[in-house]
C-alpha positions in Angstrom: 53.8 -55.8 10.6 52.1 -56.6 7.2 53.6 -59.4 5.3 55.5 -59.0 2.4 56.7 -61.8 0.1 59.2 -62.3 -3.0 58.1 -64.3 -6.2 54.5 -64.9 -7.2 51.3 -64.6 -4.9 48.0 -66.0 -6.3 45.6 -64.7 -3.4 43.5 -62.3 -2.7 44.2 -59.0 -0.4 47.9 -58.9 -1.7 49.0 -55.9 -3.9 52.2 -56.4 -6.4 54.4 -53.6 -5.6 57.0 -54.6 -8.4 57.2 -57.8 -10.5 58.2 -60.3 -7.9 57.5 -58.3 -4.6 54.1 -58.5 -3.0 52.4 -57.1 0.3 49.7 -58.4 2.0 47.3 -55.6 1.9 45.1 -53.7 -0.7 46.0 -50.4 0.7 50.1 -50.8 1.3 51.5 -47.9 3.0 54.9 -46.1 1.7 57.0 -48.2 4.3 55.2 -51.5 3.1 55.8 -50.7 -0.4 59.5 -50.1 0.5 59.8 -53.4 2.3 58.8 -55.0 -0.6 61.2 -53.3 -2.7 63.8 -54.4 -0.2 62.9 -58.0 -1.5 64.5 -57.4 -5.2 67.3 -54.9 -4.1 70.8 -56.1 -3.3 71.7 -56.5 0.6 73.6 -53.1 0.1 70.5 -50.9 -0.9 69.7 -48.2 1.1 66.6 -45.7 0.5 67.6 -42.5 0.0 66.6 -38.9 -1.5 62.9 -37.9 -1.1 61.9 -41.5 -0.6 63.9 -41.4 2.8 62.7 -37.8 3.4 59.2 -39.3 2.9 59.6 -42.1 5.3 61.2 -39.7 8.1 57.9 -37.3 7.7 59.6 -34.0 6.4 58.0 -31.6 4.4 58.0 -32.6 0.9 58.3 -30.4 -2.2 55.4 -30.0 -4.7 53.6 -33.4 -5.6 54.9 -34.5 -8.9 55.6 -38.2 -10.0 58.6 -39.2 -8.8 60.3 -42.7 -8.4 61.3 -44.9 -5.5 65.1 -43.9 -4.8 68.0 -46.0 -3.7 71.6 -46.0 -3.4 73.5 -49.3 -3.9 77.2 -50.3 -3.8 78.9 -50.0 -7.4 80.0 -53.4 -7.2 76.4 -54.7 -6.8 73.9 -55.7 -9.6 70.6 -54.1 -9.2 67.0 -54.7 -10.9 66.0 -52.1 -13.7 62.5 -51.5 -12.6 59.7 -48.8 -13.6 59.2 -46.5 -10.8 62.9 -47.1 -9.3 65.8 -45.1 -9.6 69.2 -46.4 -8.5 72.5 -44.5 -7.9 75.4 -46.7 -7.7 78.1 -45.4 -5.4 81.4 -46.3 -4.2 80.7 -46.2 -0.8 76.8 -46.5 0.0 75.7 -43.9 2.6 74.9 -45.0 6.1 71.5 -45.7 7.3 69.3 -46.4 10.0 66.2 -48.7 10.0 62.9 -46.9 10.4 59.4 -49.1 10.3 61.3 -52.0 8.9 63.0 -49.7 6.2 66.5 -48.9 5.6 66.9 -45.2 5.0 70.0 -43.1 4.7 70.9 -40.8 7.5 69.2 -37.6 7.6 72.1 -35.4 6.2 72.8 -37.9 3.7 69.3 -37.6 2.5 69.5 -34.0 2.2 72.8 -34.3 0.2 71.0 -36.6 -2.3 68.0 -34.3 -2.7 70.3 -31.4 -2.9 71.5 -32.9 -6.4 68.4 -32.5 -8.0 66.2 -30.0 -6.1 66.1 -26.3 -6.6 66.7 -23.9 -3.6 62.8 -23.3 -3.0 62.2 -27.2 -2.7 65.3 -28.0 -0.6 64.8 -25.1 2.0 61.6 -26.4 3.5 62.8 -29.8 3.3 65.7 -28.9 5.3 64.1 -26.9 7.8 61.7 -29.8 8.7 64.7 -32.0 9.1 66.2 -29.4 11.5 62.9 -28.8 13.3 62.5 -32.5 14.2 66.3 -32.6 15.2 67.0 -35.3 12.6 70.1 -33.6 11.9 71.9 -30.1 12.7 73.8 -27.4 10.9 76.9 -28.5 12.2 76.5 -31.9 10.6 75.2 -30.2 7.4 78.0 -27.7 7.1 80.6 -30.5 7.4 78.8 -32.6 4.8 78.4 -29.6 2.5 82.3 -29.1 2.5 83.0 -32.4 0.8 83.6 -32.8 -2.6 80.5 -34.7 -3.2 77.6 -34.2 -5.8 74.8 -32.0 -4.2 77.4 -30.3 -1.8 77.3 -26.9 -3.9 73.5 -26.9 -3.9 73.5 -27.7 -0.1 76.0 -24.9 0.8 73.5 -22.5 -1.2 70.8 -23.3 1.2 72.5 -23.5 4.5 72.3 -19.6 5.2 68.6 -20.0 4.5 67.7 -22.6 6.8 65.9 -22.2 10.3 64.8 -24.8 12.7 62.2 -22.1 13.9 59.9 -22.4 10.9 56.7 -24.2 11.8 55.4 -25.0 8.1 56.7 -25.5 4.7 55.0 -22.5 3.2 56.3 -20.4 6.1 60.0 -21.4 4.9 58.8 -20.7 1.3 57.9 -17.3 2.3 61.2 -16.5 4.0 63.0 -17.3 0.9 60.6 -14.8 -1.0 61.5 -12.1 1.6 65.2 -13.3 1.0 65.3 -13.0 -2.7 63.8 -9.4 -2.1 66.5 -8.5 0.3 64.1 -8.1 3.3 65.2 -9.4 6.7 62.8 -11.1 8.6 62.8 -13.1 11.9 60.8 -16.3 12.3 58.3 -16.9 15.0 58.5 -13.3 16.3 56.7 -12.8 19.6 55.0 -9.5 19.9 54.8 -8.2 23.5 52.2 -5.3 24.6 53.1 -2.1 25.9 52.4 -3.4 29.4 54.6 -6.4 28.9 52.1 -9.0 28.2 52.2 -11.6 25.3 50.1 -10.5 22.4 51.1 -12.9 19.7 53.6 -15.1 17.8 54.0 -14.5 14.1 55.4 -16.1 11.1 57.7 -13.4 9.9 58.4 -9.9 11.3 59.7 -7.8 8.9 62.9 -6.6 11.1 62.9 -2.8 12.0 59.2 -2.2 11.1 55.9 -3.2 13.0 54.7 -5.2 10.1 54.2 -9.1 10.2 53.9 -11.3 7.3 52.0 -14.8 7.8 51.1 -17.7 5.7 47.0 -18.5 5.8 46.6 -22.0 5.1 43.3 -24.0 5.0 43.3 -24.3 8.5 42.5 -20.4 8.9 38.9 -21.5 7.2 37.8 -23.1 10.3 35.2 -21.3 12.1 36.9 -21.4 15.8 40.4 -20.8 14.3 38.9 -17.8 12.2 37.2 -16.3 15.2 40.9 -16.7 17.2 42.5 -15.1 14.2 40.2 -12.3 14.4 40.6 -11.9 18.4 44.5 -11.8 17.6 44.4 -9.4 14.6 42.5 -7.1 17.0 45.0 -7.2 19.6 47.6 -6.5 17.4 46.1 -3.4 16.0 45.8 -2.2 19.5 49.3 -2.5 19.9 50.2 -0.7 16.5 51.2 -3.9 14.9 50.0 -4.8 11.1 49.6 -8.4 10.2 49.2 -9.5 6.6 48.6 -12.9 5.4 48.8 -14.5 2.2 47.8 -17.9 0.5 50.1 -20.6 -1.4 48.7 -19.2 -4.5 49.6 -15.5 -3.7 53.0 -16.5 -2.3 53.7 -18.4 -5.8 51.9 -16.6 -8.2 51.6 -12.9 -6.9 54.8 -12.5 -5.0 54.9 -9.1 -6.1 52.1 -8.0 -3.8 54.1 -9.5 -0.8 57.3 -7.4 -2.0 55.4 -4.4 -2.5 54.1 -4.5 1.1 57.4 -5.0 2.5 58.8 -2.2 0.3 56.0 0.3 1.7 56.6 -1.0 5.4 60.4 -0.3 4.6 60.0 3.0 2.9 62.0 1.5 0.0 61.4 2.1 -3.7 60.1 -0.5 -5.9 62.8 -2.5 -8.0 61.8 -5.1 -10.6 64.8 -7.0 -10.2 63.7 -8.2 -6.6 60.5 -10.0 -8.2 62.2 -11.4 -11.3 64.7 -13.0 -8.7 61.8 -14.6 -7.1 60.0 -15.6 -10.3 63.3 -17.5 -11.1 63.3 -19.2 -7.9 59.8 -20.5 -8.4 60.4 -21.5 -12.0 63.5 -23.7 -10.9 61.6 -25.5 -8.4 59.0 -28.2 -8.4 56.3 -25.5 -8.1 57.3 -24.2 -11.8 56.5 -25.7 -15.0 60.4 -25.6 -15.9 61.2 -27.2 -12.7 58.8 -30.0 -13.0 60.0 -30.6 -16.7 63.7 -30.9 -15.5 62.6 -33.4 -12.8 60.7 -35.6 -15.2 63.4 -35.7 -17.5 66.2 -36.3 -15.0 64.1 -38.8 -13.1 62.7 -40.5 -16.3 59.5 -40.9 -14.3 56.9 -43.4 -15.5 55.4 -44.3 -12.2 
């Protein structure tokens, strides 16, 4: 494990993480930096919020400048540092040591994130926590029922969570369909007329033979592209239609996805469905209003 040291270091190969906390490498990892932060924080300190989420390897929201998040006992003094946001609590959340860093439990981490994040940010984050089995819905329901900050937002997200999600953008697309009033089933297995496996799809529009999927950069790989074409042919032969969208299309042209669903379901177009989606995007870290709100709340200078 790379050495961390408190005080002043006058040696090559050391990086100052914050005044008085150094790490013995020119390229410190996240956990290296957090171990150095531990040196200047009180013993009660537990890393939480998006910092703990990143340590756990969850699907993170849109990349925006954000501080290191920690919680300490309200009875402890803590340093005021650039790039650090500390929450003082009557009872510090329980934590566990991961890679030499004390982080809040998964459920407590999600509750802390729910204080600041919008629904569209929180759902993929929580989906990944469930997928990795770092927590479960029973634990989250129990925590969301408590009278604590973040609990109302967590309660709103709970009905939308699904551990079957295989990517953050699949989760985002699922929220889009929910906003448009479209029932979908994640990771739907398509079986051929003779009972053989045909494909497994991101989202099935329940009641139709339409599949909606996220197409990320991996699909540009030549071998992956060939496999995709073969898969598409199998689906067509069985009477299924697959529609794929990129991240930009999901966020900026959600109306085309909603229109596709309307046609498959035989519904009339209703502008309110697109408006609901646009509002979700705007409030999230993918939208300018959401990013501005986060910057003000976190007073980010890091």
